[in-house]
C-alpha angles and dihedrals in degrees: 000000000000116000112251113244118240114254111260113263121181116217124201126183121215117186145153143123091254095090098184092052091045093052091047090053091050092049090050091053093048089052096044100045117058113219094025129138134186125225119200130179111201107212093182088088093057092103087067090055101258142078116224116224123198130183118196143163129205091286097053145276116347098181142350134197145153132252118201120236116265116215089342088295122125092195090054089054089051092052093048093049103036102066096049090051092050091047090051090053091047093050092050088058094209100105125079098183130020111199111203105206106199122215116252103275100028110116118227096222095069094045093045090054092048092052095044094047091053092064095250119134110256107195104170147013116198132179115202115220139189103201091208090063097049098094096040090054096044090048095049109102094173117128113251088235091060093056097042096256103108115128094204139014088254095048107131099171123124129225092248100050092043092052092046092055092045090052099044099044098058117081089204127054119196100209116199119219097247119185089206095058119099137188092275091056092049092047090050091052092049092050096044092056109012095165095055122108107236115211117188116227135186126244119255094262092054096042093049092060092065090228115165092218125093128038119004107259092199090065091064091046090051090052092049092051099036099095136262132222111208094192093050091048091052092048090051088060099043109107092229094060106011119151094240122188120267130232112294142161120185136145093350094310119114137187118203118198110198116192125172138161099217128085125248120250101242097222096045093047092047091052090052097047097101094050092045093047093051095043094086140025088237134013132168144151141098131301143189125228120200095222090051100039095160097051125089107216125203121223116200119166134167135142093023092299127109130206116197121183142157115261094189129262128335109250089241089066094054124092114248092251091061094058092081088065092056117092113256092239090059092050091048092050091050092048091055091056102032120146119203092229106029103026110204095343108121149117112265111167128158125201122191126183147123110264094015114183094221097175095047092045093051092049091051093049092047091051090059095058123096113274119241091262093047091047093049091053089075138223096302090059092043091058090057093059115113109280097233094165099055094100094044091050091045094235 
């Protein structure tokens, strides 16, 4: 006897540190999509040993329960509990859309991959944003643990880097109509994630009235049901092929794209890290160190803190036979930026901030590159330069 297929359930993820905007987006979806429910795991109760799960529709809470901690990790408990609940809803066949409202510091990438790998139909990933809170979040270098937002005892993330990843992963931004936001805030949002679809949403007070005025609620529903490609989303964040912002200058907010074909001197770059990290509200990209000429390095800075890590080899350093093992999107990105001598090895860093000192930043970056004489000495000499980044890269 053929196995009966599970009734089709669409799943949309709504996340973000801006809790009021996130809740407003969820309420708008519950109102706009008949037969929709919202699942939320409250990780704030993790200190007591459990995670509280609620399922609700537009009229109120339908059910509530607890999930025990897994390995002292609230996010692990969420992952273990979420898929069975979604499968139960799918089997019941009564729900058209399940909106997974993530807790404040939970990042959508991990949850999107969990849902997609389970065989469920993930149709949208949305980050809810209050433009007035952009700069305060990006400038907040506090550890999540210090502000009560850690998802595990070992969680070492900061407010700024967590928010940056939440913002940049989602292809759709639900942007709340905030009276405190100005043109600078809106320009900053547009430059931080220029490829995102921005969907205006109402605040909770406005959306609860059922008024037909204001933002079009159907637009958010369309975004939640429009489809989502987990592999493409991951590729768009990988430093080798990331969809980085382009040059921009609007309402006092600037984005500098700095692209060069010469390696950094490790000691000079290391000495400039603090100034470079603090030069912009957000900076990211890939870079090339002379003493590690075969390694693609990832630059990720927000809130005055910098994360530098290896992202594997440059394609130019791989033998031809290994190229077949590289994802096509990575090969395509390298081909678009291929240099006859250095291949895909390059500096590609992007800095976005209000009041950006573009000239000073460019001068500082240029001063960290190899000089003509150092460059002419060749790769064997480059590898003998002092390895200033060994500690930072935990070698």
